[in-house]
VOGU-3710 file (C-alpha; in Angstrom, 3 decimals, decimal comma):
1> mrdkqavedy> 36,845/8,379/-64,249  39,352/6,116/-66,039  40,198/8,938/-68,451  42,505/11,177/-66,394  42,559/13,912/-69,017  38,762/14,014/-69,074  38,733/14,296/-65,287  41,224/17,165/-65,351  39,201/18,957/-68,042  36,041/18,488/-66,032
11> kagikaqltr> 37,644/19,840/-62,850  39,004/22,801/-64,761  35,536/23,577/-66,093  34,075/23,538/-62,580  36,866/25,789/-61,296  36,310/28,230/-64,123  32,595/28,412/-63,416  33,146/28,951/-59,677  35,769/31,591/-60,422  33,341/33,499/-62,637
21> aglirgqpks> 30,775/33,267/-59,847  33,298/34,542/-57,285  33,074/31,385/-55,187  36,750/30,536/-54,773  38,614/31,839/-51,769  41,218/34,416/-52,667  39,453/35,376/-55,854  37,317/38,513/-56,310  33,760/37,818/-55,228  30,549/38,983/-56,805
31> silqasapas> 26,863/38,670/-56,199  25,283/35,233/-56,116  23,055/35,962/-59,059  25,030/38,692/-60,796  28,041/36,741/-61,986  27,843/38,095/-65,504  24,824/40,361/-65,317  24,900/43,537/-67,379  25,482/46,643/-65,311  22,259/48,169/-66,549
41> svssssvfas> 20,244/45,547/-64,686  21,200/47,054/-61,346  21,972/50,616/-62,237  20,210/53,542/-60,677  18,374/54,128/-63,918  16,810/50,676/-63,755  13,041/50,394/-63,505  13,707/48,629/-60,226  15,518/51,556/-58,636  12,432/52,508/-56,649
51> qqfqsatgag> 11,165/50,771/-53,539  9,454/48,154/-55,675  12,029/45,545/-54,766  12,778/46,393/-51,204  12,449/43,486/-48,843  9,004/42,136/-48,113  8,964/43,747/-44,693  10,098/47,106/-45,929  13,826/46,921/-45,222  16,771/46,116/-47,374
61> ssqinnmpsl> 18,286/47,018/-50,697  17,270/46,020/-54,177  20,822/44,972/-54,989  22,383/41,792/-53,737  25,790/43,315/-53,076  24,223/45,443/-50,348  22,647/42,481/-48,607  24,097/40,203/-45,919  25,940/37,180/-47,263  24,028/33,949/-47,859
71> tyvdpmgdqt> 25,916/31,349/-45,887  25,669/27,639/-45,411  26,953/25,907/-42,312  28,644/22,581/-42,897  26,184/20,034/-41,485  28,965/17,541/-40,868  30,325/19,548/-37,975  32,766/22,008/-39,549  32,034/25,504/-38,287  33,313/27,001/-41,565
81> vmtmfgstln> 30,933/29,582/-42,944  30,604/29,256/-46,696  30,164/32,356/-48,758  27,180/32,751/-51,083  26,555/36,495/-51,403  30,058/37,862/-51,353  32,488/38,112/-48,457  31,247/37,241/-44,994  34,445/37,987/-43,100  33,701/39,828/-39,848
91> spqtipiply> 30,054/40,125/-40,880  27,773/40,567/-37,856  24,940/38,898/-39,765  26,851/35,621/-40,065  25,762/33,460/-37,151  26,751/29,813/-37,697  24,259/27,315/-36,294  26,074/24,116/-35,287  23,695/21,378/-36,403  26,246/18,615/-35,904
101> gsdgrfqrsn> 28,936/18,421/-33,257  32,528/17,486/-33,881  31,638/13,844/-33,238  28,959/13,939/-35,893  26,048/13,812/-33,437  23,080/15,928/-34,326  22,379/18,689/-31,822  18,611/18,665/-31,838  16,155/21,077/-30,373  13,256/19,988/-28,202
111> hnspfspags> 11,245/19,331/-31,377  12,645/16,552/-33,483  12,587/16,425/-37,236  10,226/13,722/-38,490  13,064/12,014/-40,302  14,833/10,586/-37,309  14,134/9,674/-33,663  14,989/11,808/-30,694  18,425/10,285/-30,481  21,278/11,042/-32,801
121> lpsqpspmve> 22,230/10,179/-36,308  25,139/7,764/-36,717  28,235/9,118/-35,020  30,233/8,650/-38,199  28,146/10,124/-40,978  28,562/8,327/-44,264  29,841/10,380/-47,196  27,531/11,341/-50,018  26,915/8,599/-52,526  27,998/8,952/-56,103
131> mphfndefnt> 25,112/9,600/-58,450  24,751/7,544/-61,633  25,612/9,302/-64,854  22,750/11,046/-66,660  21,671/10,279/-70,185  21,268/13,069/-72,701  17,487/13,187/-72,358  17,527/13,736/-68,620  16,684/17,089/-67,101  19,798/19,191/-67,585
141> atqslygtqm> 19,040/21,448/-64,647  18,846/18,493/-62,273  22,038/17,161/-63,809  23,835/20,406/-63,011  22,972/19,950/-59,339  23,596/16,247/-58,879  25,277/15,005/-62,021  28,664/14,503/-60,379  29,827/12,931/-57,166  28,484/14,889/-54,231
151> psipdegfqm> 31,144/15,989/-51,748  31,089/14,855/-48,149  31,296/18,523/-47,198  29,076/20,717/-49,421  31,045/23,106/-51,608  30,532/26,836/-51,567  28,044/26,820/-54,415  25,901/23,986/-53,069  23,048/25,880/-51,429  23,282/28,667/-53,987
161> shivyyfdhi> 22,586/26,228/-56,802  19,540/24,945/-54,920  18,091/28,424/-54,482  18,594/29,283/-58,142  17,023/25,962/-59,151  13,983/26,789/-57,035  13,302/30,071/-58,809  13,925/28,479/-62,185  11,859/25,323/-61,837  9,827/24,823/-58,670
171> rklqyafagn> 8,205/28,165/-57,953  6,074/27,833/-61,097  4,708/24,508/-59,843  3,645/25,588/-56,363  1,000/28,192/-57,226  -0,240/28,277/-60,778  -1,251/31,955/-60,789  1,317/33,491/-58,462  3,529/35,033/-61,137  6,707/36,953/-60,412
181> svanitysli> 5,454/38,909/-57,403  5,596/35,808/-55,210  9,091/35,032/-56,505  10,242/38,542/-55,576  8,694/38,279/-52,099  10,338/34,913/-51,467  13,657/36,204/-52,741  13,498/39,202/-50,402  12,978/36,834/-47,442  16,122/34,953/-48,431
191> lqdpqgpvan> 18,051/38,218/-48,654  16,873/39,208/-45,181  18,153/35,977/-43,608  20,360/34,144/-46,109  20,857/31,137/-43,843  17,415/31,315/-42,310  14,444/28,945/-42,387  13,128/30,082/-45,787  16,463/29,471/-47,516  16,888/26,092/-45,823
201> aisalvalhc> 13,302/24,994/-46,454  13,584/25,914/-50,135  16,908/24,078/-50,412  15,339/20,974/-48,843  12,461/21,182/-51,309  14,827/21,486/-54,269  17,025/18,585/-53,131  13,950/16,372/-52,747  12,576/17,471/-56,124  15,844/16,478/-57,782
211> trtrmvhghr> 15,868/13,085/-56,082  12,266/12,369/-57,071  12,885/13,522/-60,632  15,867/11,198/-60,902  13,783/8,273/-59,737  10,985/8,887/-62,211  13,587/8,912/-64,989  14,755/5,459/-63,953  17,823/6,405/-61,917  18,328/4,893/-58,504
221> apnsnlensp> 17,950/7,110/-55,456  21,339/7,941/-53,918  19,909/7,047/-50,509  16,648/5,140/-50,370  15,756/6,190/-46,819  17,041/9,759/-47,316  19,252/9,550/-44,215  22,199/11,948/-44,408  20,886/13,231/-47,728  20,966/16,944/-48,624
231> eirfydsahq> 17,191/17,203/-48,352  17,207/15,896/-44,789  20,074/18,133/-43,721  18,364/21,215/-45,089  15,008/20,061/-43,687  16,453/19,446/-40,213  18,042/22,886/-40,211  14,826/24,673/-41,183  12,821/22,495/-38,796  15,077/23,410/-35,883
241> qiyrnkqtml> 15,019/27,113/-36,723  11,220/27,274/-36,985  10,611/25,503/-33,684  13,248/27,593/-31,945  11,546/30,777/-33,152  8,176/29,380/-32,118  9,282/29,557/-28,491  9,619/33,331/-28,724  8,130/35,074/-31,754  6,978/33,626/-35,057
251> sesdanaaiq> 7,526/35,960/-37,992  6,119/36,004/-41,508  9,437/34,468/-42,556  8,787/31,486/-40,267  5,259/31,145/-41,627  6,479/31,184/-45,222  9,173/28,649/-44,336  6,532/26,403/-42,764  4,518/26,589/-45,989  7,623/25,566/-47,949
261> mlsfslvsgg> 8,081/22,647/-45,553  4,453/21,713/-46,151  5,215/21,736/-49,873  8,108/19,391/-49,084  5,583/16,883/-47,761  3,472/17,214/-50,909  6,460/16,759/-53,228  7,631/13,763/-51,202  4,327/11,978/-51,743  3,808/11,593/-48,004
271> vtdwrpmldi> 7,319/11,039/-46,646  6,575/13,656/-43,990  3,374/14,811/-42,328  2,136/18,198/-43,524  -0,025/18,847/-40,465  2,670/20,068/-38,013  3,831/22,712/-40,493  0,244/23,799/-41,134  -0,161/24,107/-37,360  2,889/26,389/-37,227
281> asewlvrtgi> 1,522/28,610/-40,001  -1,894/28,683/-38,309  -0,324/29,657/-35,003  1,454/32,542/-36,719  -1,885/33,535/-38,251  -3,520/33,699/-34,841  -0,608/35,641/-33,340  -1,053/38,385/-35,953  -4,476/39,139/-34,446  -6,244/39,077/-37,804
291> ttndnpklmm> -8,492/36,157/-36,890  -10,269/38,282/-34,264  -10,086/41,612/-36,066  -13,429/43,224/-36,914  -12,172/44,340/-40,341  -9,759/41,599/-41,466  -9,784/42,747/-45,097  -8,450/46,165/-44,086  -5,853/44,574/-41,829  -4,812/42,244/-44,628
301> mnmneasrla> -4,456/45,209/-46,963  -2,116/46,912/-44,461  0,113/43,840/-44,101  3,464/43,672/-45,817  3,680/41,465/-48,889  5,405/38,551/-47,153  2,689/38,447/-44,488  -0,066/38,508/-47,112  1,601/35,634/-48,954  1,840/33,564/-45,772
311> lkatmwfdim> -1,729/34,477/-44,858  -3,207/33,407/-48,197  -1,210/30,177/-48,343  -2,179/29,279/-44,775  -5,876/29,906/-45,434  -5,724/27,849/-48,627  -4,118/24,835/-46,967  -6,293/25,087/-43,864  -9,537/25,014/-45,823  -8,386/22,353/-48,295
321> stltlrttpk> -7,160/20,172/-45,419  -10,767/19,795/-44,269  -11,400/17,569/-47,300  -8,909/15,035/-45,965  -9,355/15,495/-42,224  -13,190/15,723/-42,445  -13,204/18,624/-40,009  -14,340/22,228/-39,980  -11,753/24,903/-40,834  -9,788/26,190/-37,867
331> hlsfyrrlfr> -10,783/29,812/-38,440  -14,258/29,600/-39,988  -15,678/32,754/-38,394  -12,615/34,681/-39,608  -13,067/33,376/-43,149  -16,703/34,416/-43,111  -15,810/37,952/-42,091  -12,936/38,144/-44,563  -14,653/36,697/-47,629  -18,274/37,595/-47,058
341> ggggywalaq> -18,693/40,134/-44,296  -18,668/43,340/-46,310  -15,100/42,884/-47,484  -15,717/41,823/-51,053  -14,674/43,563/-54,234  -17,575/46,014/-54,443  -17,335/46,876/-50,760  -13,670/47,738/-51,198  -14,457/49,773/-54,293  -16,881/51,870/-52,237
351> qgisdesglr> -14,024/52,597/-49,828  -11,926/53,885/-52,712  -9,813/50,727/-52,972  -9,821/49,843/-56,658  -7,047/47,234/-56,778  -7,561/44,205/-54,583  -5,762/41,699/-56,811  -3,059/41,232/-54,195  -5,672/40,375/-51,574  -7,699/37,799/-53,446
361> mdsltgcpde> -7,058/34,070/-53,241  -7,386/33,430/-56,973  -4,310/35,581/-57,581  -2,381/32,769/-55,848  -4,343/29,542/-56,358  -6,899/30,210/-59,091  -9,740/29,513/-56,650  -11,934/32,608/-56,028  -12,606/33,815/-52,491  -16,302/32,978/-52,551
371> vllgiaevst> -15,596/29,452/-53,814  -12,965/28,801/-51,144  -15,446/30,004/-48,540  -18,028/27,706/-50,131  -15,701/24,723/-49,689  -15,235/25,701/-46,039  -19,009/25,926/-45,567  -19,602/22,528/-47,205  -17,000/20,913/-44,939  -18,753/22,509/-41,960
381> lscwktqelr> -22,125/21,252/-43,189  -20,687/17,759/-43,594  -19,446/17,774/-39,991  -22,859/19,011/-38,779  -24,596/16,221/-40,710  -22,283/13,576/-39,215  -22,898/14,929/-35,719  -26,662/14,933/-36,181  -26,598/11,388/-37,577  -24,718/10,177/-34,509
391> kgslsmreli> -27,295/11,792/-32,263  -30,140/10,368/-34,330  -31,579/13,839/-34,871  -30,737/14,679/-38,483  -33,437/16,768/-40,142  -33,248/16,285/-43,898  -35,279/19,444/-44,388  -32,735/21,480/-42,403  -29,862/19,804/-44,246  -31,351/20,727/-47,607
401> rrgdvierhl> -32,135/24,267/-46,441  -28,538/24,843/-45,371  -27,262/23,310/-48,581  -29,490/25,579/-50,676  -28,025/28,638/-48,959  -24,495/27,528/-49,838  -25,378/26,656/-53,435  -27,173/29,955/-53,963  -24,119/31,803/-52,709  -21,830/29,848/-55,042
411> rtqtetmlsv> -24,012/30,378/-58,097  -24,679/34,085/-57,593  -21,315/35,437/-56,351  -19,537/35,225/-59,700  -18,558/38,788/-60,597  -15,358/38,912/-58,537  -13,399/36,499/-60,672  -13,345/39,125/-63,409  -11,716/41,695/-61,145  -8,303/40,070/-60,906
421> eadqtqlhpd> -5,829/40,578/-63,707  -2,809/38,412/-64,355  0,289/39,353/-62,385  2,396/41,565/-64,657  5,158/42,133/-62,097  8,648/42,058/-63,558  11,039/39,556/-62,079  13,662/40,931/-59,727  16,741/41,891/-61,796  19,017/39,819/-59,585
431> lssataefgn> 16,960/36,732/-60,410  16,890/37,628/-64,071  20,673/37,946/-64,132  20,982/34,344/-62,975  20,738/33,323/-66,618  24,344/34,438/-67,052  25,829/31,559/-65,080  23,226/29,360/-63,502  20,550/28,585/-66,046  17,348/30,129/-67,257
441> vqesptghag> 15,303/31,708/-64,497  12,172/32,324/-66,496  9,915/35,281/-66,071  6,402/33,922/-65,773  3,840/36,620/-65,090  1,029/34,227/-65,879  2,477/30,945/-64,729  0,888/29,051/-67,613  3,513/26,811/-69,127  2,194/25,140/-72,236
451> aslpvddirr> -1,183/26,870/-72,181  -2,433/28,159/-75,517  -5,545/30,071/-74,423  -5,483/33,757/-73,438  -4,637/34,209/-69,782  -8,018/35,727/-68,871  -9,846/32,778/-70,444  -7,740/30,335/-68,460  -8,413/32,174/-65,213  -12,155/32,117/-65,869
461> lvadifreta> -12,088/28,428/-66,740  -10,149/27,528/-63,588  -12,473/29,641/-61,440  -15,496/27,926/-63,016  -13,950/24,485/-62,448  -13,418/25,225/-58,756  -16,923/26,666/-58,474  -18,620/23,631/-60,004  -16,431/21,298/-57,948  -17,551/23,040/-54,757
471> ilylhtvlsd> -21,152/22,483/-55,863  -20,352/18,831/-56,612  -18,813/18,500/-53,146  -21,988/19,998/-51,685  -24,188/17,422/-53,429  -22,086/14,579/-52,027  -23,028/15,872/-48,585  -26,701/16,362/-49,410  -27,192/13,088/-51,301  -24,149/11,039/-50,255
481> snpgvpeimk> -21,488/10,184/-52,801  -23,750/8,322/-55,215  -22,669/8,721/-58,875  -26,248/8,111/-60,060  -27,739/11,175/-58,352  -28,849/13,610/-61,115  -27,255/16,676/-59,488  -23,967/14,810/-59,069  -24,016/13,572/-62,663  -24,718/17,095/-63,923
491> svdivvqlln> -21,848/18,644/-61,950  -19,432/15,921/-63,075  -20,408/16,583/-66,696  -19,794/20,314/-66,283  -16,394/19,789/-64,662  -15,325/17,449/-67,459  -16,555/19,874/-70,124  -14,629/22,747/-68,542  -11,485/20,651/-68,236  -11,824/19,639/-71,864
501> rlpvsnidrc> -11,694/23,314/-72,834  -8,563/23,847/-70,749  -5,322/22,869/-72,516  -3,136/20,349/-70,723  -0,469/22,304/-68,829  1,014/22,732/-65,375  -2,321/24,362/-64,482  -3,619/20,812/-63,998  -1,446/20,617/-60,869  -3,696/23,079/-59,078
511> lvfpiclagc> -6,806/21,099/-60,096  -6,086/17,909/-58,147  -9,258/18,282/-56,075  -11,625/18,838/-59,037  -10,084/15,987/-61,035  -10,125/13,602/-58,072  -13,695/14,328/-56,985  -15,148/14,235/-60,498  -13,153/11,081/-61,225  -14,416/9,256/-58,142
521> ltedprkref> -18,008/10,175/-58,889  -18,356/9,139/-62,534  -19,297/5,740/-63,909  -18,635/6,720/-67,515  -15,498/4,845/-68,722  -14,605/7,657/-71,134  -14,758/10,307/-68,419  -12,711/8,080/-66,132  -9,980/7,703/-68,734  -10,038/11,410/-69,532
531> lkarlqgqhd> -9,623/12,444/-65,900  -7,008/9,777/-65,283  -5,029/11,051/-68,255  -5,101/14,621/-66,922  -3,457/13,471/-63,697  -0,993/11,203/-65,463  0,065/14,172/-67,562  1,487/15,697/-64,379  3,290/12,556/-63,262  6,904/13,551/-62,775
541> gcgntdevlr> 7,555/11,835/-59,459  6,783/14,991/-57,508  3,532/15,623/-55,723  0,598/13,467/-54,798  -0,704/12,480/-58,233  0,115/8,809/-57,606  -1,874/8,820/-54,381  -4,821/10,593/-55,989  -4,790/8,157/-58,912  -4,934/5,257/-56,466
551> vmetswqrrd> -7,917/6,855/-54,749  -9,741/7,221/-58,057  -8,951/3,696/-59,266  -9,890/2,145/-55,924  -13,191/4,004/-55,928  -13,940/2,693/-59,429  -13,108/-0,856/-58,414  -15,292/-0,730/-55,319  -18,164/0,945/-57,131  -18,064/-1,540/-60,013
561> nrggpvewqe> -17,823/-4,573/-57,707  -20,026/-3,565/-54,785  -22,128/-0,607/-55,853  -23,304/1,886/-53,248  -21,852/5,294/-52,358  -18,245/6,146/-53,215  -16,494/6,836/-49,919  -13,756/8,933/-51,499  -12,802/10,663/-48,265  -12,316/7,356/-46,483
571> llhtqghylp> -10,038/6,241/-49,301  -7,798/9,247/-48,603  -7,001/7,603/-45,263  -5,666/4,417/-46,850  -2,951/5,847/-49,086  0,148/5,558/-46,951  1,722/6,554/-43,692  0,559/10,157/-43,914  -2,677/11,558/-45,279  -2,622/13,133/-48,744
581> llv> -3,664/16,745/-49,286  -5,820/17,456/-52,344  -3,905/20,502/-53,603
//
């Protein structure tokens, strides 16, 4: 800052970039993601000229210039609408939402954001804090977002840069096998409501990811309690919008936004509670009527893509939450009908439906339908066992009989994992054109960064890891969590062997549950170090790897010092203010 010429050069560079992006008032404006895109990428002769990239609910155009403008309302009280997708003058779609009044007080809905009490934020909001300078080794994409002093009033490219960052960096970390189809669906939701809950939730997630990444690289957080930070402002906005819509009608957009807010909790390492957002998504699920439908697979097939994405994500988080909450899934009878009641791959094939890849859970998470149902059934069996123990009426014979049914199902229903091919969807051309000005939005049809095995082999390995982990989970219910039980030792060995065949990559992020459970239930020092290293390989300050590592290390310490069963689920309840989620 002491070098005035350097400052002027820097400002000129920013102005030039914003001018090319069409983000300076009085200058010609262009699409958010088409600043320098070749005309062929959006021409009528493009491969995307068909309805392939219409919005997820069936409306909208495949080109950004035909969509409503993405706007961002100044959270400090200014009613100015900031342009993101071209001109918004006199646009009927531009509806500013005043989050802060002219005195700086937050205008909250009846449902408060978890970041602050029911009152107001300070009447005189403090300006953004200047970020420390980055070294050359630091993530250049994060630097482009927060490398300079952040303005007290966000500039016109602020939210845009967050959305681009999401598609470039974060989407690949959320669901290992989602590929480009999920990116296109999410993008279409943003185009439908450019200042809606999905856009705000994603922006909150990106801002938090950048803050956490800075911290893991040794830079101080700009605001240790996050108050008045970009992530909280975006979070509060999305939070208010979701709860306002909840009073009338929840849409698939609200459900997807709630899932993004749940991801915010995971990335934060427990700064917020994920359960309220899961409740919102579950309420949307019930309102669709699918939980009581006699043929949920057919209804799921007839849903639009955004609804199917929200449905699969909600089911995934609901079932996996039972590991932490020690409860039965909220919609167990629905899951049984969907995954087992005549709606499997071969049943659909008999109805003339040959492609069910978009319906199956492993196309999103890597965990096959029958295995996810198996986890739900084991959680239910665990709750039944606890209830019978309290009543003093537990029949070990009945417990084993029920367990055998679940294990037989898990070991015999294995053909479906071969039916799902990797997502070969091409990335939306508007996202691809973002490389011109805003970085490298990578096409990732497989989602396997750093993996050296063929995609099909990786999918089979991940499916097998989840399957054996479900069996391991079952044996902890049948025999308690004793590492010396032969069935437990065998399953741990298999999980470790499968992981050893899987190259270290971002795929490990989706295997938190298998790594944690196998780690807690082994007494072999070499296996412990191996599993610990797999988690540490994903340590970037984002997610719950630190919490899971603490669970594993605490279980080892207690087992080595006291012996007895490893109460890994109880340890999940001692890891901070909010419970961790093993996803």
